C-alpha positions in Angstrom: 38.0 -12.8 -58.5 34.4 -14.3 -56.9 33.0 -13.7 -60.6 36.0 -15.5 -61.6 35.5 -18.3 -59.2 31.7 -18.2 -59.9 32.2 -19.0 -63.1 34.6 -22.0 -63.1 32.5 -23.1 -60.7 29.6 -23.1 -62.9 31.5 -24.8 -66.0 33.1 -27.0 -63.8 29.3 -28.1 -63.0 28.2 -27.8 -66.4 31.1 -30.7 -68.1 30.2 -33.0 -65.2 26.6 -32.6 -66.0 27.9 -33.2 -69.8 26.3 -29.8 -71.1 29.6 -29.6 -74.1 27.9 -28.5 -77.5 30.0 -26.0 -78.0 32.4 -25.3 -75.4 33.2 -21.3 -75.7 29.9 -20.8 -76.3 29.2 -22.5 -73.4 31.8 -20.1 -71.2 30.9 -17.0 -72.8 27.2 -17.8 -71.4 28.2 -19.1 -67.7 30.5 -15.7 -67.4 27.5 -13.9 -68.3 24.9 -15.7 -66.4 27.3 -15.3 -63.1 28.3 -11.2 -63.8 24.4 -10.7 -64.3 23.2 -13.0 -61.1 26.2 -11.5 -59.5 25.5 -8.5 -59.8 22.0 -7.4 -60.1 21.0 -7.3 -56.8 23.3 -4.7 -56.2 22.4 -2.0 -58.1 19.5 0.5 -57.5 16.5 -0.3 -60.3 17.8 2.7 -62.8 21.2 1.3 -63.4 19.4 -2.3 -64.0 18.9 -1.5 -67.8 22.5 -0.1 -68.2 23.9 -3.3 -66.6 22.1 -5.9 -69.1 22.8 -3.1 -72.0 26.7 -3.9 -71.1 25.8 -7.5 -70.7 24.3 -7.7 -74.5 27.6 -5.5 -75.4 30.0 -7.5 -74.4 28.6 -10.5 -75.4 27.0 -9.7 -78.4 25.8 -13.7 -79.3 24.9 -15.1 -76.5 21.0 -14.5 -75.6 20.0 -13.6 -72.3 20.4 -16.9 -70.2 18.0 -18.6 -68.3 18.0 -17.9 -65.1 19.1 -20.8 -62.8 16.4 -21.9 -60.4 15.7 -23.7 -57.1 12.4 -24.9 -56.4 13.0 -26.8 -53.4 14.9 -24.0 -51.2 12.5 -21.7 -52.6 9.3 -23.9 -51.7 11.4 -23.4 -48.1 11.4 -19.8 -48.1 7.5 -19.3 -49.4 7.1 -21.9 -46.4 9.2 -19.6 -43.9 7.2 -16.9 -44.2 4.3 -18.0 -43.8 5.3 -19.2 -40.6 6.5 -15.8 -39.6 3.5 -13.9 -41.1 5.5 -12.5 -43.9 5.0 -11.9 -47.6 7.1 -12.8 -49.6 8.0 -12.2 -53.2 
């Protein structure tokens, strides 16, 4: 259910921004990205390739969607790591 909620949220955000070139393709891309983003971090490294292959089988027309970036948050995380003497990767 959380994947569907997140996918719905992502679709509403895209529609507010006016990213409606081809709605079925947009929905498919957003669902693929949501599935990828919500599951990759839970997998062991050996399973990542298999998971990506499954996504390509489920969404054959879709290229890998761009990873969503959060530059402001990432910069704050880097600064916090520096302050605490941690290594950011």
